[in-house]
PAKE-523035 format. One record per residue: x, y, z of N, C-alpha, C, O in turn; residue number from 1. Coordinates in steps of 0.001 Angstrom, whole numbers. Example, Ala and Ser with C-alpha at 12.3 -4.5 7.8 and 13.67 -1.06 7.14 Angstrom:
     n.c1     n.c2     n.c3    ca.c1    ca.c2    ca.c3     c.c1     c.c2     c.c3     o.c1     o.c2     o.c3  resi
    13190    -5690     7800    12300    -4500     7800    13200    -3300     7800    14236    -3319     8465     1
    12850    -2250     7080    13670    -1060     7140    12900       30     7870    13409     1138     8039     2
! end
This chain:
     n.c1     n.c2     n.c3    ca.c1    ca.c2    ca.c3     c.c1     c.c2     c.c3     o.c1     o.c2     o.c3  resi
    -6940   -17102    -9221    -5867   -17314    -9426    -4972   -17603    -8818    -4860   -17186    -7666     1
    -3786   -18628    -9536    -3602   -19220    -8759    -1828   -18643    -8665    -1101   -18540    -9653     2
    -1549   -18428    -7693        6   -17064    -7053      896   -17980    -7253     1978   -17417    -7419     3
     1039   -19581    -7351     2072   -20058    -7687     2799   -19606    -8807     2340   -19410    -9932     4
     4635   -19362    -8212     5139   -19213    -9230     4944   -17533   -10089     5531   -17231   -11128     5
     4274   -16910    -9558     4184   -15803    -9570     5219   -14657    -9104     5395   -14367    -7921     6
     5919   -14007   -10248     6819   -12582    -9649     5916   -11080    -9118     5301   -10245    -9780     7
     6099   -11168    -8063     5679    -9649    -7670     6193    -9003    -6721     6732    -9669    -5837     8
     6190    -7730    -6622     6994    -6607    -5923     5564    -6055    -5046     4413    -5737    -5345     9
     6325    -6145    -3896     5463    -5730    -3076     6266    -4284    -2011     7265    -4558    -1347    10
     5632    -2700    -1983     6733    -2049    -1661     6081    -1828     -218     4907    -1886      146    11
     7405    -1522      556     7047    -1405     2103     6558    -2257     3028     5798    -1944     3944    12
     7074    -3549     2751     7183    -4932     3212     7626    -5220     4327     7381    -6361     4716    13
     8350    -4396     5144     9466    -4631     6244     8465    -4649     7028     8716    -5446     7932    14
     7079    -4014     7204     6150    -4440     8508     4839    -3676     7795     4700    -3046     6747    15
     4161    -3964     8634     2532    -4024     8797     1695    -4813     7634     1633    -6027     7440    16
      900    -3449     6727     -175    -3904     5617     1063    -5339     4576     1114    -6561     4435    17
     1970    -3856     4025     3009    -4776     3004     3368    -5934     3670     3109    -6960     3041    18
     3941    -6097     4870     4316    -7220     5750     3299    -8433     5328     3747    -9480     4860    19
     1831    -8206     5535     1111    -8863     5654      546    -9317     4238      -37   -10400     4190    20
      641    -8782     3427      424    -9113     2099     1316   -10226     1352     1120   -11255      705    21
     2624    -9296     1890     3692   -10047     1187     3986   -11815     1611     4491   -12700      921    22
     3538   -11849     2765     3496   -13274     4021     2412   -13640     2910     2771   -14481     2086    23
     1171   -13127     2792       51   -14241     2124      168   -14213     1010     -948   -14495      575    24
      976   -14010       19     1314   -14413    -1166     2299   -15339    -1173     2071   -16280    -1934    25
     3796   -15408     -299     4449   -16038       44     3624   -17834       53     4110   -18852     -441    26
     2433   -17709      708     2074   -18523     1753      989   -19350      508      542   -20465      779    27
      647   -18673     -832      352   -19049    -2187     1468   -19329    -2690      900   -19752    -3697    28
     2450   -19474    -2907     3673   -20100    -3599     4118   -18835    -4274     4921   -19070    -5177    29
     3824   -17496    -4100     4362   -16317    -4869     6116   -15910    -4771     6819   -16076    -3774    30
     6504   -15404    -5956     7596   -15508    -5559     7851   -13749    -4958     7688   -12895    -5830    31
     8141   -13366    -3882     8228   -11904    -3948     8790   -11249    -3382     9100   -11538    -2227    32
     9246    -9807    -4106    10305    -9009    -3801     9395    -8157    -2664     8397    -7460    -2848    33
    10055    -8449    -1525    10121    -7801     -206    10587    -6263     -114    11486    -6102      711    34
    10126    -4975     -855    10591    -3709     -997    10248    -2911      353     9160    -2998      922    35
    11628    -1898      911    11731    -1431     1693    12820     -943     2608    13517    -1797     3157    36
    13075      481     2864    14213      770     3432    14739     -210     4706    15963      -83     4710    37
    14513     -729     5315    14784    -1389     6923    15239    -2748     6524    14508    -3428     5804    38
    16308    -3165     6905    17115    -4432     6558    17845    -4819     8500    18169    -4229     9530    39
    17745    -6142     7933    18895    -6610     9055    19992    -5947     9908    20290    -5767    11089    40
    20645    -5550     8053    21742    -4753     8944    21916    -2851     9054    22805    -2122     9495    41
    20688    -2619     8463    20332     -935     9028    18784    -1104     9441    17995     -692     8590    42
    18328    -1549    10404    17473    -1274    11114    16478       48    10798    17045      647     9884    43
    15599      557    11052    15201     1368    11431    14575     1607    13199    14752      772    14086    44
    13934     2766    13361    13125     3072    14568    12112     2141    15025    11958     1738    16178    45
    11403     1828    13939     9915      304    14190    10740     -738    13692    11657     -770    12871    46
     9951    -1919    14688    10825    -2826    14137    10090    -3328    12642     9327    -2848    11803    47
    11010    -4910    12944    10568    -5065    10987    11519    -4933    10217    12080    -3838    10198    48
    11997    -6022     9335    13147    -5735     7890    12381    -6425     6743    11410    -7182     6762    49
    13179    -5890     5668    12618    -6634     4661    13583    -8116     4385    13414    -8864     3422    50
    14242    -8241     5085    15430    -9488     5721    14085   -11136     6403    13937   -12334     6161    51
    13443   -10047     7311    12721   -11206     8186    11591   -11150     7451    10943   -12171     7680    52
    11000   -10392     6617     9804   -10715     5744    10016   -11501     4508     9030   -12130     4125    53
    10779   -11568     4012    11873   -12304     2965    11666   -13421     3598    10891   -14204     3048    54
    12353   -13876     5070    12349   -14921     5421    11006   -15375     5411    10643   -16148     4524    55
    10424   -15085     6067     8726   -15319     6631     8108   -15984     5093     7798   -17164     4927    56
     8019   -14731     3907     7503   -15848     2643     8283   -16793     2816     7922   -17560     3709    57
     9040   -16995     2409    10125   -18404     2376     9453   -19722     2767     9076   -20772     2246    58
     9507   -19061     4065     8623   -20453     4722     7673   -20612     4415     7456   -21762     4034    59
     6570   -19691     4369     5305   -20272     4534     5270   -21067     3270     4677   -22143     3203    60
     6032   -20427     2075     5941   -21771      962     6688   -20960     -494     7253   -21606    -1377    61
     6562   -19632     -505     7052   -18884    -1700     8229   -18304    -2054     8770   -18711    -1026    62
     9070   -17735    -2577     9850   -17510    -2598    10957   -16337    -2209    11728   -16024    -3116    63
    11110   -15603     -818    11113   -13996     -703    12609   -13535    -1071    13681   -13997     -681    64
    12387   -12688    -1774    13532   -11371    -2145    13274   -10419    -1275    12154    -9950    -1071    65
    14800    -9931     -453    14551    -8634      -42    15548    -7954     -614    16659    -8387     -923    66
    15069    -6748     -760    15475    -5693    -1647    15294    -4470     -819    14166    -3980     -874    67
    16215    -3845      -24    16336    -2396      232    16242    -1388     -381    16815    -1472    -1467    68
    15755     -401     -186    15205      801    -1503    14811     1709     -396    14275     1396      667    69
    15265     3222     -938    14651     3707     -544    14046     4762    -1461    14739     5558    -2096    70
    12678     4724    -1498    11707     4851    -2402    11772     6539    -2894    11462     6944    -4014    71
    12236     7346    -1795    12527     8771    -2179    13424     9034    -2828    13901    10169    -2792    72
    14101     7723    -3895    15396     8193    -4246    14818     7585    -6174    14212     6549    -6447    73
    15180     8407    -6909    15253     7368    -8436    16258     6776    -8409    16122     5678    -8950    74
    17344     6976    -7998    18292     5919    -8474    18262     4715    -7264    18916     3674    -7332    75
    17646     4970    -6502    17313     3569    -5615    16736     2433    -5989    17097     1258    -5934    76
    15278     3250    -6583    14242     2462    -7097    14658     1867    -8895    14114      916    -9458    77
    15494     2552    -9340    16235     1842   -10651    17399      791   -10444    17975       24   -11215    78
    17499     1028    -9274    18507     -680    -8929    18075    -1746    -8003    18580    -2832    -7715    79
    16642     -939    -7483    16158    -2368    -6860    15310    -2987    -8080    15213    -4214    -8128    80
    14782    -2315    -8922    13925    -3015   -10220    15036    -3810   -10808    14955    -4988   -11155    81
    16046    -3070   -10882    17279    -4013   -12075    17475    -5346   -10997    17558    -6471   -11491    82
    17531    -5205    -9819    18016    -6880    -8884    16761    -7954    -9162    16743    -9153    -9441    83
    15646    -6871    -8937    14334    -7537    -8968    14339    -8214   -10637    14254    -9439   -10543    84
    14387    -7922   -11585    14534    -8650   -12733    15049    -9045   -13101    14827    -9517   -14216    85
    16654    -9238   -12197    17494   -10073   -12692    17338   -11434   -11803    17715   -12465   -12360    86
    16881   -11530   -10635    16996   -12611   -10075    15543   -13151   -10620    15595   -14256   -11160    87
    14419   -12604   -10562    13228   -13569   -10948    12787   -13190   -12555    11723   -13595   -13023    88
    13531   -12546   -13157    13508   -12592   -14913    11873   -12236   -15651    11629   -12065   -16845    89
    11025   -12206   -14616     9879   -11902   -15222     8685   -10955   -13710     8764   -10884   -12484    90
     8060   -10607   -14397     7172    -9587   -13156     5232    -9583   -13519     4561    -8924   -14314    91
     5024   -10189   -12941     3339   -10237   -12855     2685    -9537   -12257     1618    -9243   -12795    92
     2938    -9017   -11074     2350    -8162   -10419     3456    -7036    -9179     4546    -7244    -8647    93
     2513    -5894    -9133     3144    -5112    -8429     2145    -4340    -7318     1086    -3776    -7596    94
     2578    -4426    -6371     1875    -3813    -5034     2809    -2440    -4538     3977    -2296    -4179    95
     1669    -1547    -4719     2478       95    -4369     1411      158    -2720      180      138    -2719    96
     2112      219    -1721     2084     -464     -838     2833      996      228     2286     1446     1235    97
     3886     1385     -233     4834     2489      701     4082     3378      941     3334     3897      111    98
     4165     3649     2003     4064     5327     2323     4599     6037     3519     4707     5228     4441    99
     5000     7313     3884     4923     8100     4611     4336     9729     4820     4049    10629     4031   100
     4328     9620     5984     3517    11166     6498     4238    11120     7580     4847    10206     8136   101
     3999    12914     7948     4443    13936     8901     3529    14695     9089     2719    14919     8190   102
     3448    15215    10180     2295    16074    10930     2456    17903     9875     3502    18484     9588   103
     1674    18136     9702     1479    19650     9288      119    19870     8289     -445    18925     7737   104
     -233    21053     8179    -1050    21706     6877      -48    22696     5948     1116    22737     5548   105
     -913    23226     5903      -63    24301     5776     1159    24714     5985     1801    24956     4963   106
     1592    24844     6815     2874    25057     7657     4062    23695     7562     5239    23662     7923   107
     3424    22920     7092     4162    21854     6711     5874    21692     6001     6050    21348     4832   108
     6746    21937     6738     7966    21558     5912     8679    21479     4167     8615    20280     3895   109
     8963    21820     3606     8546    21708     2221     9413    20458     2285     8980    19547     1579   110
    10319    20239     2829    11371    19429     2496    10596    18560     3145    10656    17458     2599   111
     9655    18586     4391     8973    16976     4773     7584    16282     3076     7233    15163     2702   112
     7225    17895     2536     6125    17893     1783     6750    17098      442     6052    16332     -223   113
     7777    17304      216     8694    16507     -850     9009    15123     -567     9139    14124    -1275   114
     9103    15377      800     9702    13640     1206     7983    12352      934     7923    11237      415   115
     7175    12995     1401     5701    12526     1354     4967    12577     -599     3943    12194    -1164   116
     5731    13001     -831     5068    12914    -2438     5773    12783    -3354     5432    12950    -4525   117
     6972    12434    -2927     8187    11366    -4086     7920    10065    -3711     7849     9342    -4704   118
     7633     9113    -2015     7266     8055    -1813     5888     7553    -1921     5575     6367    -2018   119
     4803     8935    -1888     3453     8384    -2145     3199     8407    -3214     2643     7359    -3543   120
     3357     9353    -4302     3135     8851    -5384     3985     9287    -6469     3521     9330    -7608   121
     5008     9567    -6269     6294     9892    -7412     6435     8272    -7292     6356     7723    -8391   122
     6619     7429    -6233     7736     6432    -6079     6557     5421    -7055     7160     4760    -7901   123
     5263     5240    -7066     4509     4421    -7692     4235     4607    -9136     3906     3763    -9970   124
     4445     5942    -9270     4224     6411   -11078     5721     5876   -11607     5804     5539   -12788   125
     6614     5813   -10961     8013     5510   -11776     8000     4054   -11593     8317     3413   -12595   126
     7589     3134   -10130     7672     1955   -10152     6744     1204   -11771     7083      541   -12752   127
     5462     1821   -11231     4595     1447   -12343     5483     1219   -13608     6040      207   -14034   128
     5418     2613   -14100     6320     3259   -15597     7319     1929   -16039     7163     1358   -17118   129
     8732     1383   -14699     9425      302   -15393     8627     -674   -14940     9498    -1506   -14685   130
     7415    -1295   -14594     7114    -2665   -14705     6364    -2908   -15601     6119    -4066   -15942   131
     5825    -1822   -16188     4898    -1796   -17401     4895    -2718   -18791     3872    -3080   -19372   132
     6298    -3028   -19209     6726    -3598   -20429     6789    -5068   -19954     7045    -5972   -20750   133
     6522    -5318   -18484     6862    -6772   -18035     5278    -7301   -17839     4861    -8358   -18313   134
     4581    -6476   -17147     3587    -6355   -16272     2286    -7855   -16958     1730    -8770   -16350   135
     2262    -7408   -18530     1299    -7854   -19592     1140    -9246   -20147      222    -9859   -20692   136
     2892    -9621   -19664     3231   -10665   -20960     2658   -12324   -20500     2569   -13318   -21221   137
     2408   -12203   -19394     1417   -13535   -19028      162   -13848   -19184     -623   -12907   -19067   138
     -545   -15514   -19552    -1390   -15066   -20524    -2698   -15075   -19264    -3801   -15566   -19506   139
    -2316   -14401   -17822    -3649   -13915   -17185    -3339   -12290   -17040    -3969   -11613   -16228   140
    -2562   -11861   -17689    -2425   -10462   -17557    -1920   -10164   -16743    -1825   -11104   -15954   141
    -1152    -8689   -16158     -731    -8045   -14777    -1464    -7100   -14063    -2344    -6346   -14477   142
    -1045    -7212   -13046    -1740    -6300   -12087     -856    -5106   -11438      373    -5165   -11474   143
    -1453    -4161   -10920    -1114    -3369   -10342    -2625    -2814    -9073    -3802    -2567    -9337   144
    -1889    -2797    -7754    -2751    -2778    -6942    -2195    -1390    -5968    -1045    -1633    -5602   145
    -2556     -362    -5579    -1832      830    -5064    -2979      971    -3898    -4195      927    -4085   146
    -2272     1157    -2606    -2908      866    -1463    -3165     1967    -1403    -2346     2763    -1860   147
    -4681     2567     -685    -5499     3956     -666    -5332     4227      853    -4356     3956     1553   148
    -6487     4816     1206    -6993     5451     3129    -7914     6255     2520    -8076     6708     1386   149
    -8606     6327     3817    -9943     7282     3540    -9655     8658     3664   -10511     9503     3402   150
    -8067     9065     4194    -7771    10180     4332    -7607    11050     3206    -7214    12199     3404   151
    -7866    10634     2018    -7822    10917      450    -9325    11696      538    -9555    12678     -168   152
   -10060    11289     1237   -11657    11182      734   -12448    12849     1657   -13432    13502     1311   153
   -11397    13086     3006   -12034    14169     4595   -10976    14761     4440    -9996    14806     3696   154
   -11519    15325     5554   -10718    16548     6449    -9870    15496     7850   -10334    14826     8773   155
    -8659    15759     7454    -8213    14631     8770    -7128    16030     8946    -6400    16513     8079   156
    -7382    16646    10954    -6282    17951    10899    -4721    16940    10797    -4464    15743    10919   157
    -3970    18124    10523    -2661    17667    10842    -2105    16869     9586     -952    16513     9827   158
    -2480    16513     8475    -2569    15204     7486    -2787    16339     5823    -3033    15965     4676   159
    -2655    17193     6152    -3098    18099     4635    -2068    16886     3347    -2384    15960     2599   160
    -1001    17479     3643      173    16435     2521     -200    15131     2689     -561    14679     1603   161
     -274    14328     3567     -341    13086     3545    -1656    12800     2519    -1631    11940     1638   162
    -2726    13619     2778    -3938    13291     2267    -4304    13837      766    -5331    13490      184   163
    -3136    14918      101    -3177    15441    -1385    -2529    13885    -1890    -3134    13142    -2664   164
    -1274    13590    -1325     -481    12408    -1700    -1845    11419    -2172    -2149    11437    -3365   165
    -2420    10807    -1489    -3586     9265    -1470    -4319    10063    -2219    -4891     9340    -3035   166
    -4714    11553    -2439    -6175    11732    -3355    -5021    11554    -4549    -5250    10510    -5160   167
    -4080    12116    -4965    -3341    11512    -5653    -2786    10400    -6232    -2578    10414    -7445   168
    -2480     9335    -5500    -2218     8478    -5852    -3734     7257    -6915    -3646     6406    -7800   169
    -4960     7899    -6101    -5987     7388    -6660    -6183     8093    -8271    -6382     7440    -9294   170
    -6093     9266    -8197    -6392     9903    -9762    -4855     9153   -10609    -4984     8690   -11742   171
    -3760     9131   -10042    -2691     7890   -10570    -3569     6678   -10978    -3452     6188   -12101   172
    -4605     6106    -9903    -4795     4506   -10461    -5875     4363   -11821    -6078     3503   -12679   173
    -6461     5779   -11479    -7796     5442   -12513    -6851     5759   -13754    -6911     4802   -14525   174
    -5968     6788   -14247    -5524     7173   -15218    -4861     6114   -15753    -4988     5844   -16948   175
    -4256     5557   -15114    -3324     4423   -15345    -4101     2857   -16142    -3931     2021   -17030   176
    -4818     3188   -15278    -6112     1862   -15701    -6692     1727   -17030    -7050      772   -17720   177
    -6666     3164   -17185    -7436     3545   -18718    -6135     3774   -19762    -6328     4299   -20859   178
    -4962     3394   -19390    -3932     3575   -20300    -3497     2309   -20947    -3202     2065   -22117   179
    -3549     1217   -19380    -2746      196   -19482    -4192     -435   -19759    -3754    -1488   -20222   180
    -5553     -594   -19828    -6011    -1754   -20153    -6119    -2162   -21754    -7029    -2828   -22249   181
    -5046    -1641   -22402    -5494    -2352   -23344    -3940    -3552   -23655    -3646    -4399   -24499   182
    -3202    -2876   -22227    -2141    -3610   -22392    -2140    -4938   -21701    -1183    -5660   -21418   183
    -3658    -5133   -21451    -3895    -6509   -20124    -3160    -6844   -19392    -2529    -7857   -19091   184
    -3379    -5113   -18879    -2803    -4897   -17117    -3809    -4186   -16452    -4313    -3147   -16877   185
    -4140    -4833   -15254    -5259    -3928   -14370    -4795    -3265   -13553    -3699    -3533   -13061   186
    -5503    -2238   -13202    -4738    -1540   -12143    -6096     -385   -11477    -6799      472   -12012   187
    -5952    -1026    -9786    -6846     -909    -9485    -6022     -103    -7785    -4832       61    -7514   188
    -7304      237    -6953    -6871      860    -5549    -7589      498    -4171    -8673      899    -3747   189
    -6896     -160    -3737    -7596     -666    -2342    -7622      673    -1293    -6679     1450    -1148   190
    -8580      730     -786    -8757     2537      294    -8731     1703     1451    -9651      885     1441   191
    -7980     1641     2447    -8554     1315     3481    -9169     2433     4469    -8804     3536     4877   192
   -10432     1480     4670   -10844     2591     5470   -11697     2449     6818   -12858     2762     7081   193
   -10580     1800     7645   -10607     1839     9146    -9164     1738     9667    -8223     1295     9008   194
    -9088     2283    11156    -7922     1890    11343    -7217      682    11983    -7645       13    12923   195
    -6118      526    11345    -5553     -877    11468    -3892     -525    12567    -3095      389    12775   196
    -4166    -2043    13011    -2820    -1747    14589    -1262    -2518    13454     -649    -3581    13349   197
    -1269    -1012    12782      104    -1166    12329     1580    -1198    13535     1599     -428    14495   198
     2443    -1960    13332     3977     -785    14368     3666      435    14224     3282     1051    15218   199
     3765     1183    12778     3756     2743    12971     2306     3254    13481     2353     4462    13716   200
     1558     2920    13622      311     3656    13762      357     3051    15065     -395     3857    15614   201
      734     2071    16175      613     1818    17401     1675     2648    17937     1473     3120    19056   202
     2645     2885    17420     3867     3873    18028     3518     4937    17753     3734     5678    18712   203
     2878     5681    16572     2248     7300    16691     1631     7530    17565     1875     8448    18349   204
      177     6342    17684    -1144     6700    18239     -832     6057    19719    -1772     5354    20088   205
      227     6120    20638       88     5253    21682    -1075     5228    23070    -1300     4468    24012   206
    -1425     6054    22744    -3012     6636    23721    -4324     6746    22898    -5293     7452    23178   207
    -4153     5773    21643    -5372     6081    21365    -5888     4556    21971    -5278     3693    22602   208
    -7527     4650    21401    -8135     3277    21472    -7959     2437    20585    -8554     2501    19509   209
    -6932     1307    20950    -6670       21    20230    -7685     -813    20177    -7548    -1361    19083   210
    -8620    -1247    20687    -9455    -1971    21043   -10071    -2888    19790   -10172    -4113    19710   211
   -10601    -1413    18449   -11060    -1479    17546   -10722    -1689    16344   -11452    -1711    15353   212
    -9006    -1932    16451    -8129    -1874    15164    -8121    -3147    14671    -8255    -4144    15381   213
    -7977    -3160    13544    -8099    -4586    12565    -6612    -4717    12589    -5658    -3943    12663   214
    -6795    -5998    12499    -5373    -6602    12303    -4673    -6535    10935    -5356    -6716     9927   215
    -3318    -6281    10832    -3180    -6400     9094    -3153    -7102     8455    -3124    -6913     7239   216
    -3151    -8212     9017    -3593    -9919     7950    -4640    -9702     7559    -4649    -9973     6359   217
    -6143    -9147     8076    -7315    -9002     8188    -7119    -8312     6505    -7322    -8746     5372   218
    -6760    -7392     6919    -6615    -6153     5520    -5969    -6498     4519    -6182    -5967     3429   219
    -4959    -7552     4705    -4128    -7994     3325    -5131    -8847     2894    -5099    -8790     1664   220
    -6302    -9866     3370    -7203   -10850     2552    -8356    -9618     1187    -8874    -9660       71   221
    -8250    -9131     1816    -8998    -7676      823    -8111    -7577     -592    -8423    -7675    -1779   222
    -6862    -7337      106    -6003    -7429    -1349    -5644    -7898    -2229    -5386    -7443    -3344   223
    -5547    -9576    -1521    -5545   -10687    -2206    -6760   -10816    -2935    -6527   -11012    -4128   224
    -7721   -10787    -2714    -8620   -10843    -3477    -9200   -10148    -4111   -10314   -10461    -4532   225
    -8537    -8797    -4423    -8307    -7748    -5537    -7261    -7861    -6581    -7194    -7233    -7638   226
    -6407    -8817    -6088    -5369    -9055    -7187    -6319   -10112    -7922    -6495    -9954    -9130   227
    -6908   -11121    -7304    -7242   -12065    -8085    -8165   -12014    -9310    -8416   -12830   -10197   228
    -8669   -10501    -8990    -9905   -10730    -9646    -9363   -10503   -11536    -8174   -10321   -11796   229
   -10157   -10543   -12363    -9901   -10974   -13867    -9152    -9965   -14082    -8994    -9182   -13145   230
    -8384    -9661   -15561    -7410    -8839   -15990    -8798    -7370   -16431    -8334    -6236   -16543   231
   -10206    -7536   -16613   -10614    -6591   -16885   -11435    -6197   -16410   -12259    -5463   -16956   232
   -11474    -6778   -14564   -11302    -5844   -13603   -10600    -4617   -12856   -10039    -4792   -11775   233
   -10650    -3515   -13408    -9789    -2595   -13428   -10471    -1076   -13443   -11468     -846   -14127   234
    -9942     -240   -12761    -9968     1383   -12513   -11003     1305   -11454   -11987     2042   -11519   235
   -10845      448   -10468   -11411      452    -9251   -10943     1210    -7886    -9744     1363    -7655   236
   -12049     1722    -6906   -11369     2230    -5821   -12287     1567    -4710   -13461     1810    -4429   237
   -11570      832    -4270   -12614      265    -3304   -12010      155    -2279   -10843     -235    -2247   238
   -12916      584     -901   -12767      218      488   -13038    -1364      927   -13812    -2233      527   239
   -11719    -1277     2239   -11645    -2697     2744   -12862    -3053     3478   -13066    -4170     3954   240
   -13801    -1877     3563   -15083    -2780     4080   -15955    -2811     3003   -16828    -3677     3068   241
   -15947    -2120     2069   -16836    -2727      928   -16930    -4151      232   -17761    -4608     -554   242
   -15780    -4693      801   -15441    -6265      260   -15906    -7090     1924   -15228    -8027     2346   243
   -16580    -6795     2350   -17274    -7538     3899   -17994    -8599     2661   -17499    -9708     2863   244
   -18919    -8670     1528   -19485    -9774     1008   -18316   -10821      481   -18490   -12014      730   245
   -16907   -10332     -376   -16118   -11350     -698   -15214   -11685      -15   -14342   -12440     -444   246
   -15212   -11055     1572   -13866   -11721     2452   -14060   -11998     3447   -13849   -11145     4309   247
   -14543   -13275     3835   -14595   -13543     5369   -13773   -13008     6091   -14299   -12550     7106   248
   -13074   -12908     6049   -12658   -12335     7434   -12770   -10934     7628   -12844   -10373     8721   249
   -12779   -10433     6579   -13384    -8796     6794   -15150    -8614     6961   -15825    -7664     7360   250
   -15408    -9558     6616   -17294    -9880     6853   -17329   -10159     8719   -18272    -9802     9424   251
   -16123   -10835     9213   -16315   -11010    10109   -16386    -9705    11716   -16934    -9588    12813   252
   -15530    -9084    10915   -15458    -7952    12157   -16501    -7166    11998   -16566    -6177    12728   253
   -17682    -7435    10903   -18662    -7106    11698   -19015    -4970    11680   -19934    -4336    12198   254
   -17787    -4480    10835   -18226    -3037    11286   -18320    -2552    10357   -17942    -3132     9340   255
   -18997     -972    10292   -19482      229     9310   -18692     1042     9053   -17991     1562     9921   256
   -18626     1340     7785   -17508     2151     7770   -16965     3063     8486   -17519     3742     9350   257
   -15872     3100     8144   -15449     4623     9143   -15713     5827     9174   -15239     6396     8190   258
   -16379     6642    10010   -16613     7602    10967   -15740     8825     9836   -14726     9341    10306   259
   -16044     9116     8815   -15812    10359     8448   -15969    12086     8410   -17006    12286     7778   260
   -15633    12835     8642   -16078    13855     8882   -16860    14295     7260   -17047    15479     6977   261
   -17146    13477     6572   -17861    14271     5662   -17242    14197     4320   -16038    13944     4285   262
   -18073    14434     2879   -16955    14326     1582   -16542    15664     1379   -17262    16660     1433   263
   -15290    15613     1133   -14223    16622      780   -15272    18199     -343   -15490    18413    -1536   264
   -15498    18674      560   -16205    20085      737   -15349    21244     1486   -14178    21083     1830   265
   -16095    22436     1692   -15314    23154     2620   -15780    23076     3676   -15164    23062     4742   266
   -17086    23006     3491   -17914    22887     5030   -17269    21749     5751   -17177    21818     6976   267
   -16768    20600     5040   -16713    19132     5460   -15062    19639     6465   -14629    19263     7554   268
   -14560    20598     5468   -13015    20667     6292   -12517    21613     7376   -11489    21751     8040   269
   -14345    22520     7193   -14430    23677     8537   -14739    22636     9286   -13796    22332    10016   270
   -15639    21984     9408   -16044    21265    10492   -14771    20647    11093   -14516    20862    12278   271
   -13456    19424     9867   -12909    18695    10269   -12047    20260    10976   -11285    19571    11654   272
   -11813    21026    11159   -10769    21982    11501   -11459    21985    13207   -10677    21654    14098   273
   -12603    22283    13517   -13347    22925    14633   -13271    21535    15362   -12657    21653    16423   274
   -13749    20127    15099   -13285    18613    15341   -12623    18126    14865   -12920    17369    13940   275
   -11287    18350    15313   -10438    17145    14670   -10596    16069    14900   -10899    15588    15992   276
   -10374    15403    13686   -10325    13917    13369    -8980    13559    12955    -8464    14036    11944   277
    -8220    12458    13966    -6984    11782    13565    -6977    10862    12546    -7892    10044    12449   278
    -5867    10897    11612    -6047     9656    10770    -5442     8579    10969    -5081     7824    10067   279
    -5282     8410    12077    -4085     7115    12512    -4932     6000    12588    -5960     5723    13205   280
    -4092     5362    11664    -4766     3605    11186    -5546     3555     9611    -5876     2506     9059   281
    -5711     4680     9149    -5931     4757     7870    -5816     4655     7081    -6703     4692     6229   282
    -3852     4337     6771    -3136     4338     5776    -2722     2654     6275    -2968     2064     7327   283
    -1962     2186     4966    -1377      780     5527      127     1085     6277      583      548     7286   284
      623     1954     5567     2102     2324     6474     2270     3928     6587     2850     4655     5780   285
     1669     4275     7697     1897     5929     8236     3332     6094     8482     4045     6856     7829   286
     3593     5608     9116     5097     6151     8640     6150     5102     8051     6057     3891     7850   287
     7132     5967     7860     8486     5973     6805     8213     3877     7106     8072     3158     8095   288
     8271     3664     5569     9078     2194     5299     9971     2008     4670    10437      872     4579   289
! end
């Protein structure tokens, strides 16, 4: 697929995987709306802003648009989408990358649980609904790519709410793919299955062994490959390492799938409680974006 001139939204684009995807799309000539909370005027604790990413998109050959948006707020999402349509006039693709997580299992504060669900599940649903009338208009059809994580498949200590949200995102992926197939829109999920050296992960887990963590740019190559597939390639949940046969940069990693504590069963959860496994790095943007 030729991305030149394509209009694409990437959420969580201020840092990490979202930033890497946006820059690579810019290198291929796309118009990229970089959506996240952090701006040059209102930065967050972690480095990176949508303004910085938008500048890099433009410098690499595309057209970057910085769009500040708190994805936990419906009014902010509506305003951001209106801004993007006013500027680009069309929409070809949507990458739902933004995510947030807080520690806690059954004892998690409900306010934090609600934020996780709003950003990780509700926002992708809402943006997909807003994008729906525009995505299938082009001759090559539209694309929605949801960024998932292996946290959705097994028990990770202190990450119950995050895992629930990412499992919900995968369910949303399959449901939307079935619904939107007739409208010339492909919907897929890219499940990150190896720790990634994002700013959020490095900050949240400073004492972890980072030696085998992957560069977000490498993971971004897999996302680009998925966006390149024909519109009838839809309803797929694909892990990053499964793309090694298609994406040279991932193949060069030479890694086996992330060692999960088992498929989602009671026995696996009990093992996970007895022998905690951190979810560090299994998501593209574990910190608020």
